[in-house]
Biopython code that builds the backbone (N, CA, C, O; Angstrom):
import numpy as np
from Bio.PDB.StructureBuilder import StructureBuilder

atoms = [
    (1, "MET", "N", (-68.265, 46.714, 94.063)),
    (1, "MET", "CA", (-68.931, 48.123, 94.248)),
    (1, "MET", "C", (-68.646, 48.659, 95.578)),
    (1, "MET", "O", (-68.068, 49.744, 95.639)),
    (2, "GLN", "N", (-68.928, 48.130, 96.507)),
    (2, "GLN", "CA", (-69.023, 48.393, 97.687)),
    (2, "GLN", "C", (-67.727, 49.202, 98.282)),
    (2, "GLN", "O", (-67.799, 50.172, 99.036)),
    (3, "SER", "N", (-66.324, 48.494, 97.700)),
    (3, "SER", "CA", (-64.882, 49.034, 98.055)),
    (3, "SER", "C", (-64.819, 50.222, 97.285)),
    (3, "SER", "O", (-64.348, 51.207, 97.854)),
    (4, "GLY", "N", (-65.233, 50.349, 95.987)),
    (4, "GLY", "CA", (-65.305, 51.856, 95.416)),
    (4, "GLY", "C", (-65.836, 52.837, 95.915)),
    (4, "GLY", "O", (-65.385, 53.969, 95.739)),
    (5, "ARG", "N", (-66.937, 52.573, 96.661)),
    (5, "ARG", "CA", (-68.016, 53.499, 97.191)),
    (5, "ARG", "C", (-67.182, 54.116, 98.565)),
    (5, "ARG", "O", (-67.284, 55.292, 98.915)),
    (6, "CYS", "N", (-66.414, 53.185, 99.210)),
    (6, "CYS", "CA", (-65.643, 53.525, 100.462)),
    (6, "CYS", "C", (-64.575, 54.303, 100.025)),
    (6, "CYS", "O", (-64.354, 55.360, 100.614)),
    (7, "HIS", "N", (-63.879, 53.959, 99.095)),
    (7, "HIS", "CA", (-62.636, 54.690, 98.676)),
    (7, "HIS", "C", (-63.084, 56.005, 98.304)),
    (7, "HIS", "O", (-62.414, 56.975, 98.661)),
    (8, "ASP", "N", (-64.168, 56.162, 97.610)),
    (8, "ASP", "CA", (-64.478, 57.585, 97.309)),
    (8, "ASP", "C", (-64.988, 58.327, 98.739)),
    (8, "ASP", "O", (-64.576, 59.465, 98.960)),
    (9, "GLN", "N", (-65.700, 57.807, 99.504)),
    (9, "GLN", "CA", (-65.914, 58.553, 100.956)),
    (9, "GLN", "C", (-64.791, 58.857, 101.384)),
    (9, "GLN", "O", (-64.632, 60.044, 101.668)),
    (10, "GLY", "N", (-63.680, 57.943, 101.572)),
    (10, "GLY", "CA", (-62.421, 58.482, 101.954)),
    (10, "GLY", "C", (-61.777, 59.483, 101.453)),
    (10, "GLY", "O", (-61.300, 60.363, 102.170)),
    (11, "ARG", "N", (-61.669, 59.477, 100.009)),
    (11, "ARG", "CA", (-61.424, 60.777, 99.257)),
    (11, "ARG", "C", (-62.028, 62.136, 99.687)),
    (11, "ARG", "O", (-61.431, 63.203, 99.825)),
    (12, "ARG", "N", (-63.227, 61.891, 99.852)),
    (12, "ARG", "CA", (-63.940, 63.246, 100.111)),
    (12, "ARG", "C", (-63.794, 63.750, 101.709)),
    (12, "ARG", "O", (-64.170, 64.842, 102.138)),
    (13, "ALA", "N", (-63.099, 62.585, 102.543)),
    (13, "ALA", "CA", (-63.155, 63.287, 103.738)),
    (13, "ALA", "C", (-61.764, 63.571, 103.976)),
    (13, "ALA", "O", (-61.542, 64.445, 104.814)),
    (14, "ILE", "N", (-60.827, 63.048, 103.446)),
    (14, "ILE", "CA", (-59.192, 63.305, 103.415)),
    (14, "ILE", "C", (-58.838, 64.853, 102.529)),
    (14, "ILE", "O", (-58.483, 65.918, 103.036)),
    (15, "LEU", "N", (-59.038, 64.592, 101.280)),
    (15, "LEU", "CA", (-58.619, 65.526, 100.528)),
    (15, "LEU", "C", (-58.881, 66.915, 100.751)),
    (15, "LEU", "O", (-58.001, 67.715, 100.431)),
    (16, "PRO", "N", (-59.892, 67.305, 101.222)),
    (16, "PRO", "CA", (-60.121, 68.691, 101.598)),
    (16, "PRO", "C", (-58.994, 69.175, 102.692)),
    (16, "PRO", "O", (-58.392, 70.241, 102.563)),
    (17, "GLY", "N", (-58.795, 68.331, 103.705)),
    (17, "GLY", "CA", (-57.499, 68.648, 104.590)),
    (17, "GLY", "C", (-56.224, 68.826, 103.876)),
    (17, "GLY", "O", (-55.428, 69.697, 104.226)),
    (18, "ALA", "N", (-56.000, 68.031, 102.883)),
    (18, "ALA", "CA", (-54.672, 68.037, 102.139)),
    (18, "ALA", "C", (-54.681, 69.433, 101.509)),
    (18, "ALA", "O", (-53.749, 70.210, 101.716)),
    (19, "LEU", "N", (-55.718, 69.752, 100.749)),
    (19, "LEU", "CA", (-56.015, 71.207, 100.066)),
    (19, "LEU", "C", (-55.732, 72.339, 101.088)),
    (19, "LEU", "O", (-54.929, 73.234, 100.823)),
    (20, "ASP", "N", (-56.349, 72.285, 102.158)),
    (20, "ASP", "CA", (-56.040, 73.637, 103.149)),
    (20, "ASP", "C", (-54.484, 73.380, 103.656)),
    (20, "ASP", "O", (-53.843, 74.390, 103.945)),
    (21, "THR", "N", (-53.953, 72.320, 103.758)),
    (21, "THR", "CA", (-52.472, 72.247, 104.176)),
    (21, "THR", "C", (-51.589, 72.828, 103.145)),
    (21, "THR", "O", (-50.764, 73.672, 103.496)),
    (22, "LEU", "N", (-51.690, 72.407, 101.706)),
    (22, "LEU", "CA", (-51.037, 72.743, 100.460)),
    (22, "LEU", "C", (-51.238, 74.259, 100.415)),
    (22, "LEU", "O", (-50.251, 74.983, 100.286)),
    (23, "GLU", "N", (-52.661, 74.856, 100.530)),
    (23, "GLU", "CA", (-52.647, 76.408, 100.277)),
    (23, "GLU", "C", (-52.182, 76.966, 101.239)),
    (23, "GLU", "O", (-52.075, 78.172, 101.021)),
    (24, "ASN", "N", (-51.757, 76.590, 102.481)),
    (24, "ASN", "CA", (-51.416, 77.628, 103.646)),
    (24, "ASN", "C", (-49.778, 77.425, 103.428)),
    (24, "ASN", "O", (-49.159, 78.134, 104.221)),
    (25, "GLN", "N", (-48.993, 76.707, 102.632)),
    (25, "GLN", "CA", (-47.571, 76.548, 102.747)),
    (25, "GLN", "C", (-47.167, 77.853, 101.869)),
    (25, "GLN", "O", (-47.880, 78.417, 101.038)),
    (26, "ALA", "N", (-46.048, 78.138, 102.201)),
    (26, "ALA", "CA", (-45.291, 79.476, 101.632)),
    (26, "ALA", "C", (-45.018, 79.245, 100.090)),
    (26, "ALA", "O", (-45.036, 80.103, 99.208)),
    (27, "SER", "N", (-44.733, 77.751, 99.950)),
    (27, "SER", "CA", (-44.375, 77.685, 98.276)),
    (27, "SER", "C", (-45.340, 76.358, 97.853)),
    (27, "SER", "O", (-45.171, 75.192, 98.209)),
    (28, "VAL", "N", (-46.269, 76.832, 97.092)),
    (28, "VAL", "CA", (-47.273, 75.706, 96.814)),
    (28, "VAL", "C", (-46.950, 75.214, 95.607)),
    (28, "VAL", "O", (-46.540, 75.905, 94.675)),
    (29, "ASP", "N", (-47.153, 73.789, 95.573)),
    (29, "ASP", "CA", (-46.939, 72.892, 94.589)),
    (29, "ASP", "C", (-48.315, 72.884, 93.658)),
    (29, "ASP", "O", (-49.327, 72.185, 93.696)),
    (30, "GLU", "N", (-47.950, 73.829, 92.921)),
    (30, "GLU", "CA", (-49.308, 73.964, 92.084)),
    (30, "GLU", "C", (-49.793, 72.832, 91.197)),
    (30, "GLU", "O", (-50.988, 72.699, 90.933)),
    (31, "ILE", "N", (-48.707, 71.895, 90.673)),
    (31, "ILE", "CA", (-49.132, 70.795, 90.133)),
    (31, "ILE", "C", (-50.124, 69.937, 90.963)),
    (31, "ILE", "O", (-51.272, 69.617, 90.651)),
    (32, "LEU", "N", (-49.394, 69.621, 92.147)),
    (32, "LEU", "CA", (-50.211, 68.587, 93.220)),
    (32, "LEU", "C", (-51.445, 69.019, 93.563)),
    (32, "LEU", "O", (-52.426, 68.278, 93.615)),
    (33, "LEU", "N", (-51.452, 70.411, 93.848)),
    (33, "LEU", "CA", (-52.784, 71.105, 94.449)),
    (33, "LEU", "C", (-53.605, 71.006, 93.059)),
    (33, "LEU", "O", (-54.550, 70.265, 93.334)),
    (34, "GLY", "N", (-53.690, 71.316, 91.954)),
    (34, "GLY", "CA", (-54.288, 71.148, 90.673)),
    (34, "GLY", "C", (-54.785, 69.482, 90.593)),
    (34, "GLY", "O", (-55.893, 69.178, 90.152)),
    (35, "GLN", "N", (-54.084, 68.766, 90.942)),
    (35, "GLN", "CA", (-54.346, 67.221, 90.646)),
    (35, "GLN", "C", (-55.340, 66.918, 91.839)),
    (35, "GLN", "O", (-56.334, 66.223, 91.630)),
    (36, "ILE", "N", (-55.122, 67.338, 92.844)),
    (36, "ILE", "CA", (-55.946, 67.119, 94.154)),
    (36, "ILE", "C", (-57.252, 67.685, 93.818)),
    (36, "ILE", "O", (-58.217, 66.928, 93.916)),
    (37, "TRP", "N", (-57.458, 68.990, 93.408)),
    (37, "TRP", "CA", (-58.837, 69.572, 93.110)),
    (37, "TRP", "C", (-59.403, 68.695, 92.140)),
    (37, "TRP", "O", (-60.555, 68.301, 92.324)),
    (38, "LEU", "N", (-58.711, 68.299, 91.050)),
    (38, "LEU", "CA", (-59.369, 67.439, 90.233)),
    (38, "LEU", "C", (-59.970, 65.940, 90.741)),
    (38, "LEU", "O", (-61.094, 65.496, 90.509)),
    (39, "VAL", "N", (-58.966, 65.346, 91.444)),
    (39, "VAL", "CA", (-59.639, 64.159, 92.131)),
    (39, "VAL", "C", (-60.879, 64.173, 93.074)),
    (39, "VAL", "O", (-61.769, 63.331, 93.190)),
    (40, "LEU", "N", (-60.701, 65.319, 93.692)),
    (40, "LEU", "CA", (-61.631, 65.705, 94.718)),
    (40, "LEU", "C", (-63.285, 65.923, 94.085)),
    (40, "LEU", "O", (-64.344, 65.420, 94.462)),
    (41, "GLY", "N", (-62.977, 66.922, 92.938)),
    (41, "GLY", "CA", (-63.951, 67.296, 92.109)),
    (41, "GLY", "C", (-64.870, 66.154, 91.508)),
    (41, "GLY", "O", (-66.099, 66.176, 91.568)),
    (42, "GLU", "N", (-64.027, 65.033, 90.849)),
    (42, "GLU", "CA", (-64.534, 64.047, 90.373)),
    (42, "GLU", "C", (-65.195, 63.172, 91.212)),
    (42, "GLU", "O", (-66.234, 62.593, 90.897)),
    (43, "THR", "N", (-64.618, 63.054, 92.288)),
    (43, "THR", "CA", (-64.950, 62.162, 93.408)),
    (43, "THR", "C", (-66.375, 62.617, 93.811)),
    (43, "THR", "O", (-67.325, 61.835, 93.842)),
    (44, "GLN", "N", (-66.461, 63.924, 94.114)),
    (44, "GLN", "CA", (-67.843, 64.679, 94.391)),
    (44, "GLN", "C", (-68.753, 64.400, 93.299)),
    (44, "GLN", "O", (-69.866, 63.947, 93.568)),
    (45, "ARG", "N", (-68.384, 64.637, 91.990)),
    (45, "ARG", "CA", (-69.447, 64.423, 91.025)),
    (45, "ARG", "C", (-70.050, 62.952, 90.852)),
    (45, "ARG", "O", (-71.186, 62.636, 90.495)),
    (46, "LYS", "N", (-68.940, 62.122, 91.214)),
    (46, "LYS", "CA", (-69.502, 60.616, 91.222)),
    (46, "LYS", "C", (-70.628, 60.423, 92.334)),
    (46, "LYS", "O", (-71.627, 59.731, 92.140)),
    (47, "ALA", "N", (-70.383, 61.056, 93.434)),
    (47, "ALA", "CA", (-71.174, 61.190, 94.708)),
    (47, "ALA", "C", (-72.484, 61.648, 94.654)),
    (47, "ALA", "O", (-73.354, 61.396, 95.488)),
    (48, "GLY", "N", (-72.611, 62.347, 93.623)),
    (48, "GLY", "CA", (-73.947, 63.286, 93.416)),
    (48, "GLY", "C", (-73.828, 64.757, 94.004)),
    (48, "GLY", "O", (-74.749, 65.567, 94.118)),
    (49, "GLU", "N", (-72.646, 64.909, 94.313)),
    (49, "GLU", "CA", (-72.544, 66.359, 95.095)),
    (49, "GLU", "C", (-72.273, 67.298, 93.818)),
    (49, "GLU", "O", (-71.106, 67.575, 93.537)),
    (50, "ASN", "N", (-73.110, 67.688, 93.207)),
    (50, "ASN", "CA", (-72.885, 68.378, 91.799)),
    (50, "ASN", "C", (-72.597, 69.846, 92.004)),
    (50, "ASN", "O", (-71.876, 70.382, 91.163)),
    (51, "VAL", "N", (-73.017, 70.506, 92.916)),
    (51, "VAL", "CA", (-72.880, 71.816, 93.436)),
    (51, "VAL", "C", (-71.492, 71.999, 93.912)),
    (51, "VAL", "O", (-70.844, 72.894, 93.370)),
    (52, "ARG", "N", (-70.895, 71.244, 94.904)),
    (52, "ARG", "CA", (-69.577, 71.090, 95.384)),
    (52, "ARG", "C", (-68.755, 70.519, 94.294)),
    (52, "ARG", "O", (-67.634, 71.026, 94.309)),
    (53, "ALA", "N", (-68.922, 69.591, 93.296)),
    (53, "ALA", "CA", (-68.151, 69.365, 92.465)),
    (53, "ALA", "C", (-67.827, 70.367, 91.478)),
    (53, "ALA", "O", (-66.685, 70.474, 91.030)),
    (54, "LEU", "N", (-68.977, 71.255, 91.051)),
    (54, "LEU", "CA", (-68.478, 72.303, 89.843)),
    (54, "LEU", "C", (-67.671, 73.189, 90.672)),
    (54, "LEU", "O", (-66.739, 73.636, 90.005)),
    (55, "ASP", "N", (-67.675, 73.607, 91.859)),
    (55, "ASP", "CA", (-66.908, 74.630, 92.440)),
    (55, "ASP", "C", (-65.460, 73.985, 92.569)),
    (55, "ASP", "O", (-64.441, 74.662, 92.436)),
    (56, "THR", "N", (-65.452, 72.804, 92.802)),
    (56, "THR", "CA", (-63.877, 72.045, 92.984)),
    (56, "THR", "C", (-63.200, 72.094, 91.583)),
    (56, "THR", "O", (-62.090, 72.561, 91.331)),
    (57, "LEU", "N", (-64.020, 71.562, 90.783)),
    (57, "LEU", "CA", (-63.552, 71.715, 89.298)),
    (57, "LEU", "C", (-63.258, 73.007, 88.468)),
    (57, "LEU", "O", (-62.474, 72.992, 87.519)),
    (58, "GLN", "N", (-63.878, 74.042, 88.843)),
    (58, "GLN", "CA", (-63.603, 75.350, 88.818)),
    (58, "GLN", "C", (-62.372, 75.904, 89.162)),
    (58, "GLN", "O", (-61.707, 76.730, 88.537)),
    (59, "ARG", "N", (-62.090, 75.231, 90.470)),
    (59, "ARG", "CA", (-60.899, 75.571, 90.987)),
    (59, "ARG", "C", (-59.735, 74.855, 90.357)),
    (59, "ARG", "O", (-58.650, 75.430, 90.272)),
    (60, "ALA", "N", (-59.903, 73.635, 89.912)),
    (60, "ALA", "CA", (-59.025, 72.816, 89.243)),
    (60, "ALA", "C", (-58.694, 73.462, 87.784)),
    (60, "ALA", "O", (-57.532, 73.406, 87.384)),
    (61, "ALA", "N", (-59.497, 73.951, 87.146)),
    (61, "ALA", "CA", (-59.402, 74.765, 85.887)),
    (61, "ALA", "C", (-58.815, 75.960, 85.828)),
    (61, "ALA", "O", (-58.380, 76.392, 84.760)),
    (62, "THR", "N", (-58.721, 76.723, 87.116)),
    (62, "THR", "CA", (-58.098, 77.820, 87.514)),
    (62, "THR", "C", (-56.501, 77.226, 87.593)),
    (62, "THR", "O", (-55.595, 77.635, 86.868)),
    (63, "SER", "N", (-56.398, 76.460, 88.350)),
    (63, "SER", "CA", (-54.881, 75.582, 88.265)),
    (63, "SER", "C", (-54.286, 75.518, 86.853)),
    (63, "SER", "O", (-53.319, 76.086, 86.345)),
    (64, "ALA", "N", (-55.169, 74.655, 86.395)),
    (64, "ALA", "CA", (-54.803, 74.145, 84.824)),
    (64, "ALA", "C", (-54.436, 75.516, 84.138)),
    (64, "ALA", "O", (-53.347, 75.651, 83.579)),
    (65, "ARG", "N", (-55.251, 76.406, 84.185)),
    (65, "ARG", "CA", (-54.884, 77.613, 83.370)),
    (65, "ARG", "C", (-53.597, 78.197, 83.863)),
    (65, "ARG", "O", (-52.786, 78.414, 82.963)),
    (66, "ARG", "N", (-53.216, 78.502, 85.072)),
    (66, "ARG", "CA", (-52.153, 78.946, 85.687)),
    (66, "ARG", "C", (-50.797, 77.937, 85.171)),
    (66, "ARG", "O", (-49.746, 78.442, 84.776)),
    (67, "LEU", "N", (-50.977, 76.730, 85.234)),
    (67, "LEU", "CA", (-49.951, 75.563, 84.755)),
    (67, "LEU", "C", (-49.944, 75.673, 83.349)),
    (67, "LEU", "O", (-48.982, 75.082, 82.859)),
    (68, "ASN", "N", (-50.760, 76.282, 82.445)),
    (68, "ASN", "CA", (-50.808, 75.872, 80.985)),
    (68, "ASN", "C", (-51.045, 74.184, 80.949)),
    (68, "ASN", "O", (-50.207, 73.538, 80.320)),
    (69, "SER", "N", (-51.930, 73.605, 81.470)),
    (69, "SER", "CA", (-52.117, 72.104, 81.189)),
    (69, "SER", "C", (-53.228, 71.783, 80.728)),
    (69, "SER", "O", (-54.311, 71.793, 81.313)),
    (70, "LEU", "N", (-52.952, 71.437, 79.481)),
    (70, "LEU", "CA", (-54.185, 70.978, 78.518)),
    (70, "LEU", "C", (-54.950, 69.733, 79.103)),
    (70, "LEU", "O", (-56.179, 69.678, 79.113)),
    (71, "GLU", "N", (-54.151, 68.760, 79.578)),
    (71, "GLU", "CA", (-54.787, 67.651, 80.180)),
    (71, "GLU", "C", (-55.576, 68.018, 81.456)),
    (71, "GLU", "O", (-56.729, 67.616, 81.611)),
    (72, "MET", "N", (-54.907, 68.829, 82.420)),
    (72, "MET", "CA", (-55.708, 69.101, 83.409)),
    (72, "MET", "C", (-56.968, 69.871, 83.341)),
    (72, "MET", "O", (-57.838, 69.679, 84.191)),
    (73, "ARG", "N", (-57.171, 70.972, 82.122)),
    (73, "ARG", "CA", (-57.990, 71.593, 81.647)),
    (73, "ARG", "C", (-59.171, 70.840, 81.136)),
    (73, "ARG", "O", (-60.334, 71.118, 81.427)),
    (74, "ALA", "N", (-58.800, 69.878, 80.364)),
    (74, "ALA", "CA", (-59.855, 68.765, 79.777)),
    (74, "ALA", "C", (-60.414, 67.931, 80.935)),
    (74, "ALA", "O", (-61.557, 67.476, 80.877)),
    (75, "ARG", "N", (-59.522, 67.711, 82.097)),
    (75, "ARG", "CA", (-60.520, 66.777, 83.009)),
    (75, "ARG", "C", (-61.188, 67.523, 83.947)),
    (75, "ARG", "O", (-61.815, 66.983, 84.859)),
    (76, "SER", "N", (-61.112, 68.770, 83.804)),
    (76, "SER", "CA", (-61.615, 69.566, 84.861)),
    (76, "SER", "C", (-62.965, 70.155, 84.253)),
    (76, "SER", "O", (-63.677, 70.810, 85.014)),
    (77, "HIS", "N", (-63.364, 69.967, 82.937)),
    (77, "HIS", "CA", (-64.599, 70.444, 82.235)),
    (77, "HIS", "C", (-65.619, 69.236, 82.293)),
    (77, "HIS", "O", (-66.735, 69.345, 81.787)),
]
sb = StructureBuilder()
sb.init_structure("model")
sb.init_model(0)
sb.init_chain("A")
sb.init_seg("    ")
for serial, (resi, resn, name, xyz) in enumerate(atoms, 1):
    if name == "N":
        sb.init_residue(resn, " ", resi, " ")
    sb.init_atom(name, np.array(xyz, "f"), 0.0, 1.0, " ", f" {name:<3s}", serial, name[0])
structure = sb.get_structure()
């Protein structure tokens, strides 16, 4: 159980920087961006960061709508 918690803490530390990097690129890989939003939001929710998770998952849902991805939309709710 401890290793899972450490893994989630690592995700919460690394993923925001990855998102910043992707969003500042001239051509953004929208699929990758949406997947990162999802993983970060799910990790935040598991950590009890519900307000942050809600904001992050709303961003994932926006990406899912742009991509017309039913799977991503389902995971973001």
